[in-house]
C-alpha positions in Angstrom: 183.4 81.6 401.9 182.9 83.6 399.3 183.9 87.3 399.7 181.4 89.6 401.6 179.3 92.5 399.3 178.6 95.6 400.8 174.7 96.3 399.8 174.5 98.9 397.2 173.3 101.2 400.8 176.8 100.8 402.1 178.2 101.2 399.2 176.0 104.9 398.4 177.2 105.8 401.8 181.1 106.3 400.8 179.6 108.4 398.4 178.3 110.6 400.9 180.0 113.0 402.4 182.0 113.8 399.3 178.4 114.6 397.9 178.0 116.7 401.0 181.0 119.2 400.9 181.0 119.3 397.1 176.9 120.3 397.6 178.3 122.8 400.1 180.3 124.8 398.0 178.2 124.6 394.8 175.5 126.1 396.7 177.1 128.6 398.2 178.3 129.7 394.5 174.8 129.4 393.1 173.6 131.6 395.7 176.0 134.1 395.3 176.1 133.7 392.2 172.2 135.4 391.7 172.2 135.5 388.8 174.8 137.2 387.6 177.9 135.4 385.0 180.9 135.2 388.2 182.7 132.9 387.8 183.7 129.6 390.4 184.6 126.9 390.3 182.2 124.8 392.3 178.7 125.0 390.0 175.8 122.8 390.4 174.5 121.8 387.2 170.9 120.3 385.8 171.8 117.2 386.8 175.1 117.2 388.8 178.0 119.4 390.1 180.9 120.4 388.4 184.8 120.8 389.6 187.3 123.5 388.1 189.8 125.0 391.1 192.8 123.8 389.3 193.9 125.3 385.9 193.7 123.1 383.2 192.0 120.1 385.4 188.3 119.5 385.6 185.6 116.7 387.4 181.9 116.3 386.9 179.7 114.0 388.9 176.6 113.6 386.6 173.6 112.0 388.5 170.8 109.6 386.0 168.1 107.5 387.5 167.9 104.2 386.2 165.0 101.4 387.0 165.2 101.0 390.7 169.5 101.9 390.7 171.1 105.4 391.4 173.7 105.9 388.6 176.3 108.3 388.5 179.2 108.9 385.7 182.1 110.6 386.9 184.3 112.2 384.7 187.6 114.1 384.4 190.4 115.9 383.4 193.8 116.6 384.2 196.9 116.9 382.0 199.4 114.2 382.0 197.2 111.6 383.5 197.6 108.9 381.0 198.9 108.9 377.3 197.3 111.5 374.6 195.4 109.2 373.0 193.8 108.0 375.9 192.2 111.8 376.2 189.3 110.0 373.2 185.9 109.7 374.6 184.9 106.7 372.7 188.5 105.5 374.0 187.2 106.1 377.6 183.8 104.9 376.6 184.3 101.9 374.9 182.7 98.6 378.1 180.1 101.0 378.5 176.8 100.9 379.8 174.2 103.0 377.4 173.4 105.4 379.5 176.6 106.3 380.4 176.9 109.9 378.2 179.7 112.8 377.8 180.8 115.5 375.4 182.5 114.8 372.5 184.2 118.3 372.5 186.3 117.6 375.6 189.2 115.7 376.8 189.3 112.9 379.6 191.6 111.8 381.7 188.8 109.7 383.1 185.2 108.2 382.6 184.4 106.4 385.4 180.2 104.6 385.4 178.7 103.6 389.0 174.8 101.8 389.2 174.6 101.6 393.2 177.9 102.4 394.0 180.2 100.2 392.2 182.1 102.0 390.4 183.7 100.4 386.6 185.8 102.2 384.0 187.1 101.5 380.6 188.3 98.1 380.8 191.7 99.8 378.6 192.3 100.9 381.0 196.0 100.2 382.3 195.8 102.2 386.3 193.6 100.0 388.4 190.4 102.5 389.2 190.0 102.1 393.2 185.8 100.7 393.3 184.8 102.3 396.6 187.5 105.3 396.1 187.4 106.4 392.6 187.2 110.7 393.5 190.9 109.6 394.8 191.6 108.9 391.4 195.2 111.0 390.1 193.2 112.2 387.2 190.1 113.0 389.8 192.3 114.1 392.5 194.0 117.7 391.5 190.3 118.8 391.4 188.9 117.7 394.8 191.6 117.6 396.6 189.6 119.9 399.0 186.8 117.6 399.4 189.0 114.7 401.1 187.8 116.6 405.3 185.1 118.7 406.2 188.3 120.5 407.2 189.6 120.9 404.0 185.8 122.0 402.7 185.3 124.3 404.8 189.3 126.2 404.2 187.7 126.2 400.3 184.4 127.1 401.9 186.8 130.6 403.0 188.1 130.7 399.3 184.8 130.7 398.2 183.5 133.2 399.8 186.6 135.4 399.8 186.5 135.2 395.8 182.7 136.9 396.0 182.9 139.5 398.3 182.8 142.6 397.0 185.7 143.8 399.3 187.9 143.5 402.3 190.1 143.9 404.5 193.8 145.5 404.4 194.7 143.4 406.1 195.2 140.2 404.6 195.9 138.1 408.0 193.6 139.3 410.1 190.6 139.7 407.1 191.6 135.5 406.8 191.8 134.1 410.3 189.7 136.7 411.6 186.6 137.4 409.2 186.6 134.5 406.5 187.2 131.3 408.1 185.2 132.0 411.0 183.0 133.1 408.1 183.0 129.8 406.6 182.6 127.8 409.7 178.9 129.3 410.5 178.2 128.7 406.4 179.3 125.2 406.8 177.1 124.6 410.0 174.7 126.0 408.7 174.6 123.5 405.5 175.2 119.9 408.4 172.8 120.7 410.8 169.7 119.2 410.7 167.9 121.7 412.4 169.3 124.3 410.1 169.2 122.7 406.9 166.1 121.7 406.3 164.4 124.3 407.7 164.2 126.4 404.4 163.4 129.7 406.1 165.5 129.5 408.9 168.2 129.1 406.2 167.4 131.2 404.0 167.4 133.9 407.0 170.9 132.5 407.3 172.0 132.9 403.4 170.6 136.4 403.1 172.1 137.5 406.9 175.9 135.5 405.6 175.3 137.2 401.7 175.1 140.8 403.7 179.2 140.2 405.5 180.5 139.4 401.5 178.5 142.3 400.1 177.1 145.9 400.9 173.6 144.5 399.2 173.1 141.2 400.1 171.4 139.0 398.0 167.8 138.0 396.8 165.3 136.3 399.8 163.6 134.9 396.5 167.4 133.8 395.2 168.4 132.7 399.6 165.0 131.0 399.0 165.8 129.5 395.5 169.5 128.4 397.4 167.7 126.9 400.9 165.6 124.2 398.4 168.3 123.1 396.9 170.2 122.1 399.8 167.2 120.7 401.5 167.1 118.6 397.7 171.0 117.6 398.3 170.0 115.9 401.2 166.5 114.0 400.2 169.3 112.9 397.3 171.3 111.6 399.5 168.4 109.9 401.2 167.3 108.5 397.5 164.2 110.7 397.0 165.3 113.6 394.9 167.5 113.9 391.9 170.7 115.5 391.9 171.3 119.1 390.6 169.1 121.8 389.2 166.0 119.8 388.2 165.7 118.9 391.8 163.4 122.3 391.4 161.2 120.9 389.2 160.6 118.3 391.9 158.0 117.4 394.6 160.7 118.1 398.2 161.9 114.8 399.8 160.3 113.7 402.8 161.0 115.1 405.6 161.9 111.9 408.4 163.9 109.9 405.2 166.0 113.2 404.5 166.9 113.8 409.1 167.5 110.5 409.8 170.0 109.9 406.4 171.6 113.7 407.3 172.2 112.0 410.9 174.1 109.9 409.6 176.0 110.8 406.6 180.2 111.5 407.5 179.9 115.3 408.0 180.0 117.0 411.2 179.4 120.8 412.3 182.7 122.5 413.5 183.0 122.7 417.2 182.8 125.8 418.7 180.7 128.4 415.9 177.5 129.2 415.6 175.2 128.1 412.9 173.5 130.5 411.9 175.2 133.7 410.0 174.2 136.9 412.7 172.7 140.4 411.0 175.9 141.6 408.7 175.4 145.2 410.9 177.9 147.2 411.2 179.4 147.1 415.3 179.9 150.4 416.7 181.8 149.0 419.3 184.7 148.6 416.3 187.8 150.5 417.1 188.5 150.7 413.3 185.1 151.5 412.2 185.0 154.3 415.2 187.7 156.3 413.9 186.8 156.0 410.1 183.6 157.9 411.5 185.0 159.9 413.7 187.5 161.6 411.4 184.1 161.9 408.7 182.4 163.9 411.3 185.6 165.8 411.6 185.4 166.3 407.8 181.6 167.5 407.9 182.2 169.4 411.5 184.8 172.0 409.4 182.4 172.3 406.7 179.4 173.6 409.0 181.9 176.1 410.7 183.4 177.9 407.6 179.2 177.7 406.4 178.4 178.9 409.2 180.7 181.7 409.4 179.6 183.2 406.0 183.5 181.8 403.8 181.8 182.1 400.1 182.5 178.4 399.1 185.4 179.0 396.5 187.1 180.2 399.6 186.6 177.2 401.9 189.8 174.0 402.2 187.0 171.8 403.6 183.2 171.4 403.0 180.2 168.9 401.8 178.2 169.5 398.2 176.3 167.4 396.1 178.6 164.9 396.2 179.3 164.7 399.3 182.5 166.2 401.3 185.5 167.8 399.7 188.9 169.0 401.2 191.7 171.1 398.9 195.3 170.2 399.6 197.8 173.5 399.5 199.2 172.2 396.1 195.7 172.1 394.7 194.6 168.0 394.6 191.1 167.6 395.7 190.1 165.5 398.2 186.1 163.8 397.8 184.6 161.0 400.5 181.2 159.1 398.7 179.5 158.0 401.7 177.6 155.4 400.7 176.6 155.0 404.5 178.9 154.6 407.9 180.6 151.4 406.7 181.1 151.7 403.1 183.1 155.0 402.4 185.0 156.2 399.5 188.5 158.6 399.0 189.7 160.6 396.1 192.0 162.8 395.1 191.3 164.7 392.0 193.6 167.4 390.0 191.9 170.4 388.7 193.3 169.5 385.0 193.7 166.1 383.0 196.9 164.3 384.2 199.2 164.2 382.2 199.7 159.9 382.0 197.3 158.1 379.7 195.4 154.9 380.5 195.5 156.0 384.6 191.5 155.4 384.5 191.8 152.2 383.0 194.7 150.9 385.3 192.1 152.5 388.3 189.1 151.4 387.5 190.2 148.5 385.7 188.8 144.5 386.6 192.0 142.6 388.2 192.7 138.9 388.0 191.9 137.3 391.3 194.6 134.3 391.7 192.9 132.2 394.9 195.1 133.2 398.0 198.2 131.6 399.1 198.4 129.1 401.9 200.5 131.7 403.9 198.3 134.1 405.1 200.7 136.7 405.0 200.6 136.9 400.7 196.4 136.7 400.4 195.6 139.4 397.5 192.9 141.5 397.6 189.6 141.5 395.2 189.4 143.9 392.2 187.3 147.2 392.9 184.5 146.2 394.4 181.2 146.8 392.3 179.9 148.9 394.9 182.2 151.4 394.3 180.0 154.7 392.1 183.3 155.1 389.8 181.0 157.2 387.7 179.6 159.4 390.0 183.2 159.8 391.1 184.2 160.8 388.0 182.1 163.5 387.3 182.5 165.1 390.4 185.2 167.0 388.7 188.6 166.8 387.6 191.1 164.4 386.9 191.3 161.4 389.5 194.7 160.8 390.5 193.7 158.1 393.6 191.2 156.0 395.1 190.7 154.6 398.5 187.2 152.2 399.6 186.3 151.1 403.2 184.2 148.9 404.6 183.1 148.9 408.4 186.4 150.8 408.8 189.2 149.3 406.9 190.6 150.9 404.1 192.2 148.5 400.9 195.8 149.8 400.7 196.1 148.9 397.3 198.4 152.7 395.9 198.1 153.0 392.8 200.2 155.7 394.0 203.1 153.9 394.6 202.7 155.1 398.1 201.9 152.4 401.4 199.9 155.1 403.1 195.6 154.9 402.7 192.7 156.0 403.8 192.6 159.6 405.5 196.6 159.3 405.3 197.3 158.6 401.8 198.6 161.7 399.8 196.8 164.8 399.2 194.0 163.7 401.7 196.5 163.9 404.3 197.5 167.9 403.2 193.5 168.6 402.5 192.4 167.6 406.0 195.8 168.2 408.5 194.3 170.3 411.8 190.4 167.7 412.1 190.6 166.7 415.2 188.0 163.6 414.7 184.8 164.1 416.7 182.8 160.8 418.8 179.1 161.3 417.3 178.1 161.4 421.3 180.1 164.7 421.3 178.5 166.5 417.9 176.1 168.6 418.9 178.7 169.4 421.9 180.9 170.4 418.8 177.6 172.4 417.3 177.0 174.2 419.5 178.4 177.2 419.1 177.5 177.5 415.5 175.6 181.1 415.1 174.9 181.2 411.0 176.3 184.3 409.9 173.6 185.2 406.8 170.1 184.4 406.2 172.5 181.8 403.5 174.4 180.9 406.0 171.6 179.2 407.5 170.7 177.6 405.4 173.8 176.1 404.5 173.7 175.1 407.3 170.8 173.4 408.2 171.5 171.3 404.6 174.6 170.8 406.0 173.3 169.3 409.6 169.8 167.1 407.9 172.9 165.5 405.1 175.0 164.9 408.3 171.6 163.2 410.4 171.0 161.0 407.6 174.3 159.7 407.4 174.6 159.0 410.2 171.2 156.8 410.4 172.1 154.4 407.9 170.0 156.3 406.4 171.7 158.2 402.9 174.7 159.6 402.5 176.7 162.5 403.8 175.7 164.8 400.8 173.4 168.0 400.3 170.3 167.4 397.8 169.8 163.9 399.3 166.0 162.5 400.4 164.7 163.7 403.7 164.7 161.0 406.4 
């Protein structure tokens, strides 16, 4: 009896789970890059996919259409795999078909090619290539280890979302387990559920909402629609109806029925007990941490309103609201400012009225720090650098050298203390002394807290009216808590 030879369809199907997992990671990287120079370990190429999640390791999978055949080229490099003399391109291309291409400027540990699912490599290679699973080769495995299962890919997707986020909580364990992993499961489900992935409008809605959980400003709708089209074409590629990579955008959409049938046969599954579409990223007033941050902010504003109503001269007030936002003065001369973009995004800064004696402080405060990949343990996950939504220039121009800075996302403060102190938010040095004695004010009790205010003069009345208008705009999410803002 002759050896059993699988059909091209079965051979190609072995690649499908790897293509889907790799594609889902690259699609989210493409979405969150939004045309910016952000780097990602997962990339969509013009004609394929690229991965470089490990230092000095990379892999690419390129799709080259042939005459009635599907051609792929898998290239990879991993240090220490093979002899130094085998890193040359010509060594790897010996015996390769004419349609196999590669970059002569790169070093290689493997170049493998496939026609209709049958994988081969140069006969010079001493280590045998697994013709059914070339992505498990030692040259490729360091780059594609996260594609071995759906669960591993979801975890890698959570890391990708973490890298792309503006800022997260000071509590890495809570952030990873309670926010990033659940969000990654939702993101995965949307890409592998036919009812979502093959509905470009619905998938685009999901992608906008997903990005809103990661950044203060979600990606534009046009970016989400482009990514949704790429996701549809990824599945169309598996059905043999579309090219792989960005070039698919120039092609007609793949047939729906054929793509759906292929999608339902692909060996990837949604995560059970996880949503399939991301909910809008609206701050939840019931969140205890967000509620606490709002109550402390209102206490500051109410105290400033009382001082203004009493006619206290501005240079004698301990608490105030000016064109930059709430401001407070500590007994030792430090100035504390709050920059309020909206109730879910706050920034506290401590200033010294004269230039600080230590040079280079601002460079350390606002310089971009490295963001290494989180460790496997949730307790040691590092935090992203200063988020882009923090208005650094505005804070610097408010006056005084910045001694310390902290920002808050949905009630959670970033606890990285440049001054070396562990406390953050309203408890950080300077803020603690400047805001002492304030009693938190709930939004439902705001009118009652201000009921007894009687401006002493016409000037005080104008100040109180302007402050109250700014406070109402802030609570409605229509503007910052600062004087001179746009009218509601």
